[in-house]
VEXNUVO-844533 format. One line per 4 residues: number of its first residue (from 0); their letters; for each residue x negated, y negated, z of N, C-alpha, C. Coordinates in steps of 0.1 Angstrom, whole numbers. Example, Ala and Ser with C-alpha at 12.3 -4.5 7.8 and 13.67 -1.06 7.14 Angstrom:
# residues 2
0	as	-132:57:78:-123:45:78:-132:33:78 | -128:22:71:-137:11:71:-129:0:79
***
This chain:
# residues 88
0	xxxx	-1395:-1346:-153:-1402:-1342:-137:-1403:-1328:-136 | -1389:-1329:-136:-1383:-1314:-130:-1395:-1303:-129 | -1400:-1300:-145:-1410:-1293:-147:-1420:-1296:-138 | -1424:-1307:-133:-1434:-1310:-130:-1443:-1305:-118
4	xxxx	-1423:-1303:-110:-1425:-1300:-97:-1421:-1284:-96 | -1420:-1275:-107:-1416:-1263:-104:-1432:-1260:-108 | -1446:-1266:-120:-1456:-1262:-124:-1460:-1266:-109 | -1462:-1274:-100:-1467:-1280:-86:-1465:-1266:-77
8	xxxx	-1454:-1262:-75:-1443:-1252:-64:-1455:-1243:-74 | -1455:-1237:-81:-1459:-1222:-93:-1475:-1225:-82 | -1482:-1235:-93:-1497:-1239:-82:-1498:-1235:-69 | -1493:-1245:-57:-1490:-1242:-43:-1491:-1225:-40
12	xxxx	-1478:-1220:-49:-1476:-1203:-43:-1490:-1195:-47 | -1496:-1195:-60:-1508:-1193:-64:-1516:-1196:-57 | -1518:-1208:-50:-1529:-1208:-41:-1531:-1201:-27 | -1518:-1200:-24:-1515:-1191:-8:-1520:-1178:-11
16	xxxx	-1512:-1172:-24:-1521:-1162:-26:-1534:-1155:-26 | -1535:-1166:-32:-1553:-1163:-36:-1563:-1161:-24 | -1555:-1170:-12:-1560:-1174:2:-1558:-1160:4 | -1546:-1150:8:-1544:-1137:15:-1549:-1128:2
20	xxxx	-1549:-1131:-7:-1560:-1119:-15:-1571:-1117:-12 | -1583:-1134:-7:-1592:-1137:-4:-1595:-1128:15 | -1581:-1131:16:-1584:-1130:36:-1583:-1117:32 | -1573:-1104:22:-1578:-1090:28:-1589:-1085:19
24	xxxx	-1596:-1093:8:-1606:-1087:4:-1621:-1089:17 | -1617:-1100:21:-1623:-1102:37:-1626:-1093:48 | -1618:-1092:48:-1611:-1080:60:-1615:-1062:55 | -1609:-1063:44:-1621:-1047:35:-1634:-1048:38
28	xxxx	-1638:-1060:33:-1652:-1056:37:-1656:-1060:54 | -1651:-1061:58:-1657:-1062:72:-1654:-1045:81 | -1643:-1039:75:-1639:-1024:80:-1649:-1017:72 | -1658:-1020:56:-1672:-1013:55:-1681:-1012:59
32	xxxx	-1684:-1027:67:-1692:-1027:77:-1693:-1028:91 | -1679:-1020:93:-1678:-1015:104:-1681:-999:100 | -1678:-991:91:-1680:-980:89:-1695:-974:88 | -1705:-984:83:-1715:-984:80:-1716:-977:93
36	xxxx	-1714:-992:108:-1721:-993:113:-1720:-975:123 | -1703:-977:127:-1700:-959:133:-1704:-949:120 | -1708:-946:114:-1719:-937:107:-1730:-940:117 | -1739:-949:119:-1753:-949:120:-1749:-943:130
40	xxxx	-1743:-954:140:-1738:-944:153:-1742:-936:154 | -1730:-926:148:-1732:-911:146:-1742:-904:144 | -1750:-909:136:-1764:-903:131:-1773:-903:144 | -1773:-920:150:-1787:-919:163:-1782:-913:176
44	xxxx	-1763:-910:176:-1759:-895:184:-1764:-883:190 | -1764:-879:170:-1770:-868:169:-1788:-867:175 | -1788:-880:169:-1807:-879:171:-1809:-875:189 | -1796:-882:192:-1798:-883:214:-1795:-872:213
48	xxxx	-1789:-868:212:-1781:-849:215:-1793:-839:211 | -1802:-835:201:-1815:-831:199:-1822:-837:212 | -1828:-845:209:-1836:-851:221:-1829:-852:235 | -1819:-847:237:-1813:-843:250:-1814:-830:251
52	xxxx	-1817:-823:240:-1816:-808:244:-1829:-798:241 | -1838:-808:236:-1855:-804:235:-1857:-808:252 | -1856:-822:253:-1862:-826:269:-1855:-821:278 | -1841:-813:281:-1831:-806:287:-1844:-787:284
56	xxxx	-1841:-787:274:-1855:-774:280:-1866:-772:279 | -1873:-784:283:-1886:-784:283:-1883:-788:301 | -1871:-792:309:-1871:-794:319:-1872:-783:324 | -1861:-775:316:-1863:-764:326:-1872:-750:323
60	xxxx	-1878:-755:311:-1894:-744:312:-1901:-745:326 | -1903:-765:329:-1910:-772:337:-1901:-765:357 | -1890:-766:352:-1884:-758:368:-1887:-740:372 | -1888:-735:356:-1891:-719:359:-1906:-719:364
64	xxxx	-1920:-729:355:-1931:-725:362:-1934:-732:372 | -1925:-739:379:-1923:-746:392:-1922:-738:401 | -1909:-725:400:-1912:-717:407:-1918:-704:412 | -1922:-703:394:-1932:-694:394:-1947:-697:404
68	xxxx	-1955:-708:402:-1963:-712:412:-1956:-708:428 | -1941:-713:432:-1941:-710:445:-1940:-700:446 | -1936:-690:437:-1935:-673:444:-1950:-667:443 | -1958:-672:434:-1975:-670:436:-1984:-677:450
72	xxxx	-1980:-686:448:-1981:-693:466:-1980:-686:471 | -1963:-687:479:-1960:-672:492:-1969:-658:490 | -1974:-657:478:-1980:-641:471:-1996:-639:479 | -2001:-651:474:-2011:-659:478:-2013:-659:495
76	xxxx	-2006:-659:500:-2000:-661:513:-2001:-652:523 | -1996:-642:517:-1992:-627:525:-2007:-621:522 | -2014:-622:510:-2025:-619:505:-2033:-625:515 | -2036:-631:518:-2048:-638:531:-2043:-634:537
80	xxxx	-2026:-634:548:-2029:-630:557:-2037:-613:558 | -2028:-602:549:-2035:-595:550:-2049:-591:552 | -2057:-598:543:-2071:-603:539:-2078:-605:554 | -2069:-613:558:-2076:-618:571:-2073:-603:584
84	xxxx	-2060:-599:584:-2053:-586:589:-2074:-575:591 | -2073:-572:575:-2082:-562:577:-2098:-570:578 | -2102:-583:575:-2112:-585:583:-2116:-589:600 | -2105:-581:609:-2108:-586:623:-2114:-569:624
***
């Protein structure tokens, strides 16, 4: 009887150890999935940063072009005033 009790106890312990080993494996798999997700996030962040830089450069060019147009408009206004003065 004592031998059966020991075997039964060993079986319970082995089962418990197996449950913990499975739990560890599942947590490790979860960490692998999270690592892959973080890597994907990093790639997307890099893409967004590149896109942001391109858009910022485009914005700067538009602002510069707009300022040039204002300057040209001011120059045209002065030219109109001069031409109007000479046409009098």
